C-alpha positions as CSV (number, residue, x, y, z in Angstrom):
1,M,111.9,92.2,137.2
2,T,112.8,94.6,134.3
3,W,113.6,94.0,130.6
4,G,114.5,97.1,128.5
5,T,112.2,99.9,129.6
6,A,109.2,97.6,130.5
7,K,108.6,96.5,134.0
8,V,107.2,93.0,134.3
9,Q,105.8,91.3,137.3
10,E,106.4,87.6,138.0
11,G,103.6,85.3,136.9
12,R,102.2,87.7,134.3
13,L,101.6,87.3,130.6
14,L,104.2,89.0,128.5
15,T,102.7,91.5,126.1
16,G,103.7,94.5,124.0
17,R,107.2,95.9,124.6
18,A,108.1,93.4,127.3
19,L,107.3,90.5,124.9
20,L,109.4,91.9,122.1
21,D,112.3,92.7,124.4
22,T,112.2,89.1,125.8
23,L,112.1,87.6,122.4
24,S,115.0,89.9,121.2
25,D,117.2,88.9,124.2
26,H,119.8,86.5,122.7
27,D,118.7,82.8,123.0
28,R,116.3,83.7,125.9
29,V,113.2,82.1,124.2
30,F,114.4,81.0,120.7
31,R,117.8,80.5,119.1
32,S,118.4,83.9,117.6
33,S,118.3,82.9,113.9
34,S,115.1,80.9,114.1
35,W,112.4,83.4,114.9
36,S,110.9,86.4,113.1
37,R,109.8,89.8,114.4
38,G,106.9,89.6,111.9
39,N,105.3,86.8,113.9
40,V,105.1,88.8,117.1
41,R,101.6,89.7,118.2
42,G,100.2,91.9,120.9
43,A,100.1,89.1,123.5
44,G,102.0,86.2,121.9
45,Y,103.9,84.8,119.0
46,D,102.9,82.8,115.9
47,L,104.8,79.5,115.5
48,T,105.7,78.7,111.9
49,L,105.7,75.3,110.1
50,A,109.2,74.2,109.4
51,T,110.6,73.1,106.0
52,D,112.1,69.9,107.5
53,L,111.5,67.4,110.3
54,M,108.2,66.1,109.0
55,V,106.5,63.0,107.8
56,V,103.8,63.6,105.2
57,P,101.8,61.6,102.7
58,V,103.6,61.2,99.3
59,A,100.4,62.5,97.7
60,P,97.0,63.6,98.9
61,G,95.0,60.6,100.1
62,A,98.0,58.3,99.7
63,D,98.7,55.4,102.1
64,H,102.4,55.9,101.9
65,F,104.5,58.6,103.7
66,K,107.7,60.5,103.0
67,P,110.0,61.5,105.9
68,Y,112.0,64.7,105.8
69,E,114.9,64.5,108.2
70,R,116.6,67.4,109.9
71,G,118.0,69.7,107.2
72,Q,116.2,67.9,104.4
73,R,114.0,70.8,103.2
74,R,110.6,70.7,101.5
75,L,109.4,73.9,100.0
76,D,106.3,72.6,98.1
77,D,102.9,72.8,99.7
78,I,101.8,69.9,101.9
79,I,98.4,68.8,100.6
80,L,96.3,66.9,103.1
81,A,93.2,65.2,101.7
82,P,90.3,64.5,104.1
83,G,91.5,61.8,106.6
84,D,95.2,62.4,105.9
85,T,97.6,62.8,108.8
86,A,101.1,64.1,109.1
87,L,103.9,64.9,111.6
88,V,105.4,68.4,111.4
89,S,107.7,70.7,113.4
90,T,108.1,74.3,114.2
91,Q,110.6,76.5,112.4
92,E,111.5,78.1,115.8
93,R,114.2,76.4,117.8
94,F,113.5,76.7,121.5
95,S,116.0,77.7,124.2
96,L,113.6,78.9,126.9
97,D,115.2,80.4,130.0
98,F,114.2,79.0,133.5
99,D,112.2,82.1,134.5
100,L,109.8,81.7,131.5
101,A,107.1,79.3,130.6
102,G,104.8,79.0,127.6
103,N,101.2,78.0,126.6
104,V,100.6,76.7,123.1
105,G,97.3,76.7,121.2
106,P,96.2,76.0,117.6
107,K,95.4,78.7,115.2
108,F,91.7,79.0,114.7
109,S,92.2,79.9,111.0
110,L,93.4,76.4,110.4
111,A,90.8,74.8,112.7
112,A,88.1,76.6,110.6
113,R,89.4,74.8,107.5
114,G,89.1,71.4,109.2
115,L,92.7,70.9,110.4
116,L,93.0,69.2,113.8
117,I,96.3,70.0,115.6
118,L,97.5,67.6,118.3
119,T,100.2,68.9,120.6
120,G,101.0,69.6,124.2
121,V,99.7,72.8,125.7
122,A,102.5,73.8,128.0
123,V,106.2,74.6,127.4
124,D,108.1,74.1,130.6
125,P,110.9,76.5,131.9
126,G,114.2,75.4,130.5
127,Y,112.8,73.7,127.4
128,G,115.6,73.6,124.9
129,R,118.4,73.9,127.4
130,S,120.8,71.2,128.6
131,R,123.4,71.1,131.3
132,H,127.0,71.4,130.2
133,N,129.9,69.6,131.8
134,S,130.8,72.9,133.4
135,G,127.4,73.0,135.2
136,R,126.0,75.8,133.1
137,W,122.6,75.4,131.3
138,L,123.3,76.1,127.7
139,P,120.8,76.4,124.7
140,M,120.4,73.2,122.7
141,E,121.2,73.5,119.0
142,D,117.8,72.3,117.6
143,Q,115.0,71.8,120.1
144,R,111.6,72.3,118.5
145,L,107.9,71.7,119.1
146,H,106.3,68.9,117.1
147,F,102.6,68.7,116.0
148,I,100.5,65.8,114.7
149,V,98.0,67.2,112.2
150,A,94.9,65.6,110.7
151,N,92.5,66.8,108.1
152,V,89.0,66.2,109.5
153,G,87.3,68.5,107.1
154,P,85.5,67.8,103.8
155,H,88.2,69.4,101.5
156,D,91.9,69.3,100.8
157,I,94.0,71.5,103.0
158,A,97.3,73.0,101.8
159,L,100.1,73.9,104.2
160,R,103.0,76.0,103.1
161,P,106.3,75.0,104.8
162,G,108.3,78.0,106.0
163,H,105.3,80.3,106.0
164,E,102.2,78.6,107.5
165,K,101.4,79.8,111.1
166,L,100.5,76.6,112.9
167,A,100.1,77.6,116.5
168,F,100.1,80.5,119.0
169,L,102.6,80.8,121.8
170,Q,102.0,82.8,125.0
171,L,104.9,83.5,127.3
172,F,104.7,83.9,131.1
173,T,107.2,84.9,133.8
174,V,107.7,82.4,136.6
175,G,109.4,82.6,140.0
176,R,113.1,82.3,140.5
177,G,112.6,79.2,142.6
178,V,112.1,76.8,139.7
179,I,114.1,73.6,140.0
180,R,116.4,73.4,137.1
181,T,116.1,70.1,135.3
182,Q,116.3,69.2,131.7
183,T,112.7,69.1,130.2
184,A,112.1,65.7,128.7
185,S,110.9,65.8,125.1
186,V,109.3,63.0,123.2
187,G,111.2,64.0,120.2
188,F,110.7,63.8,116.4
189,E,112.3,60.4,116.0
190,V,110.2,58.8,118.7
191,L,106.9,60.2,117.3
192,Q,108.0,59.1,113.8
193,S,108.7,55.6,115.1
194,Q,105.5,55.3,117.1
195,L,102.9,56.9,114.8
196,F,104.6,56.5,111.3
197,E,106.5,53.3,112.1
198,S,106.8,52.2,108.5
199,V,106.6,55.1,106.0
200,S,106.1,52.7,103.2
201,N,103.5,50.5,104.9
202,S,99.9,51.5,104.7
203,A,99.0,49.2,107.6
204,T,101.0,51.1,110.2
205,G,101.5,54.6,108.7
206,G,99.5,57.6,110.2
207,L,97.0,57.8,113.0
208,A,94.9,54.7,113.0
209,Y,91.5,56.4,113.8
210,F,91.7,58.9,110.9
211,R,93.2,56.3,108.6
212,N,90.4,53.9,109.4
213,V,87.7,56.5,108.9
214,R,89.2,57.4,105.5
215,D,89.4,53.8,104.4
216,L,85.9,53.2,105.6
217,A,84.7,56.1,103.5
218,R,86.5,54.7,100.5
219,R,84.9,51.3,101.0
220,I,81.4,52.9,101.3
221,D,82.0,54.7,98.1
222,T,83.1,51.5,96.4
223,V,80.0,49.6,97.7
224,E,77.7,52.4,96.7
225,G,79.2,52.3,93.2
226,E,78.8,48.5,92.9
227,T,75.3,48.8,94.3
228,K,74.4,51.4,91.6
229,R,75.8,49.2,88.9
230,V,73.9,46.2,90.1
231,S,70.7,48.2,90.4
232,D,71.2,49.6,86.8
233,T,71.7,46.0,85.5
234,V,68.6,44.8,87.3
235,D,66.5,47.7,85.9
236,K,67.7,46.8,82.4
237,V,66.8,43.1,82.9
238,E,63.4,44.0,84.2
239,K,62.7,46.3,81.3
240,A,63.9,43.7,78.8
241,S,61.6,41.1,80.6
242,E,58.7,43.5,80.4
243,Y,59.2,44.0,76.6
244,V,59.4,40.2,76.1
245,V,56.2,39.6,78.1
246,V,54.4,42.5,76.3
247,F,55.5,41.2,72.9
248,G,54.4,37.6,73.9
249,V,51.0,38.8,75.0
250,F,50.6,40.9,71.9
251,L,51.6,38.0,69.7
252,V,49.2,35.6,71.4
253,A,46.4,38.3,71.3
254,T,47.0,38.9,67.6
255,T,46.9,35.2,66.9
256,I,43.6,34.8,68.8
257,L,42.0,37.8,67.2
258,G,43.2,36.5,63.8
259,V,41.6,33.1,64.4
260,L,38.4,34.7,65.6
261,A,38.3,37.0,62.6
262,A,38.8,34.1,60.3
263,F,36.2,32.1,62.1
264,L,33.7,35.0,62.0
265,F,34.4,35.5,58.3
266,Q,33.9,31.8,57.6
267,T,30.8,31.7,59.7
268,V,29.3,34.7,57.8
269,T,30.2,33.2,54.5
270,N,28.6,29.8,55.4
271,L,25.4,31.2,56.9
272,P,22.3,29.3,55.6
273,P,20.4,31.3,53.1
274,D,17.2,30.7,54.9
275,L,18.2,32.7,58.0
276,T,16.2,35.8,58.6
277,S,18.0,39.2,58.8
278,A,17.3,39.4,62.5
279,E,18.9,36.0,63.2
280,S,21.9,37.0,61.1
281,I,22.4,40.3,63.0
282,A,22.0,38.6,66.3
283,G,24.6,36.0,65.5
284,L,27.0,38.6,64.2
285,S,26.4,40.8,67.3
286,V,27.3,37.9,69.7
287,A,30.5,37.1,67.7
288,G,31.4,40.8,67.6
289,V,30.9,41.2,71.4
290,Y,33.1,38.2,72.0
291,V,35.9,39.6,69.7
292,V,35.7,43.0,71.4
293,S,35.8,41.4,74.9
294,I,38.9,39.5,74.0
295,A,40.6,42.6,72.5
296,T,39.7,44.7,75.6
297,L,41.1,42.0,78.0
298,V,44.3,41.8,76.0
299,I,44.8,45.6,76.0
300,F,44.1,45.8,79.7
301,S,46.6,43.0,80.4
302,I,49.3,44.8,78.3
303,S,48.7,48.1,80.1
304,R,49.0,46.4,83.5
305,I,52.3,44.7,82.5
306,R,53.8,48.0,81.3
307,K,53.0,49.6,84.7
């Protein structure tokens, strides 16, 4: 089997000149106006995010989605917040011949940013071709690959329609004995209906698992915020209670000490004149010890309450 000047064996991966010649052959892999030579790599081709045929959140983190039908272009970046999902399509329109097959894999540069890409891994011979009434297998007008993407990382991810390289396509030659049948495709409309059934209803839009994880994280953040506010309120009440208790103890202690001081002063004033100096000192010492003991007990109680 020979294309251009490159000889290619059946069942081999197309690389280099053979790959470029195959892609350049009119409608052999893609419809001629839908692919770019700049996307050709040494052993494959980078598939590009289309500007239409997508369902994306109306805003990062939003529960509502906006559909872009065929031909309804979006040029602004698609911003996916953590937990957001979307349905997108390739810019390339397939018209794969029956002696070619493809393998599809996500770009690691996007996976490293936390973007999960869900898609099939094989492109069957004849994908993008349909049988005409004349019996000939002709290229379909607009047959693409569709991807479900989800942001499973910690930060927003921006995807640029018309420029972002979503996946990598490898092409292989196959034997001429392939049975020619039209390759069934789930199709954009079916995926939109099944996964984004109501683009304005948060209960059914998007992939359930990622949406539920995102909603759970939001609820946890809300609960944590409420818990912090309650904790701050309790702390304020506790501090206010401590101040009230300390003030009450201080007030009681001051009253007791005042009463004791007045009693001591009255006692000293009314001492009988016939008491000896030793007896007076002894009486005053006992009263002083009592007063100091009460004061020490009050100070200790206050310090324990403040702790």
